[in-house]
Phi, psi and omega in degrees: 000134187291333182259005182275122181299323180289324175296324177292324175295315179301319181284352181084010180282335177235131181288152176212151176274089186285144173241346177197146174204138170217194184293337186254336190211167179219140174234136182208158181290141177291140181285342176232073186297140178255003179201163179305325172249121176205107178224166180243146172239124184230148172282149174287332174288131179286110172240123189300314179201174177298336178288348182252008177294131178255171184302327178291345183262357188294322178295319177299317179300318177297319179293325176298314179296318179297316180292321178301316179296316180298315181291325176301317177297316180297331181273007173098013183259008185296320185280314186261347175101179183204169174249133178247120187234131172234106176277146181228119175061184187302308184292339177272358177088013180287126181251343175239122183279064174207123181312131177206149177251122171275135173240121182236140178190191179090359175200166176290132180250118181290158174226134358289159187290339176150000000 
C-alpha cells in the first residue's frame, strides 16, 4: 500500500533499525520504545490486521510468531520473558494498519498495561 508506513519501511523509503529480514518478514526496533527491548515483527505482505488474516496466510502468521520468539531470546529476553502484543483495529489500539507484533522486554511489565 502506497500510504502504509510499514510498507514504506519494507521498500526502503523510510529508514529503520533492522534486526532481521528475509523474503517474508522484517523485524526492527520501535521508534518510541516502551521497554528496554521493544521491536516489531511485520510481514512483507500487506495484511491490514490480525482480523484480516486469510487461510492462505496462516503459515506466514505462524512463522511471524516463531521468529518473534527467536528474536526475543536473541535480544536477551529468553530467561525472564517478554510480552508479545498484536493490536487489532481501532478498539484494539492498532495505530498502523499493517499486521505487526510488538515484542517488549528487558524489564518487568505490569498487567493490565494501563
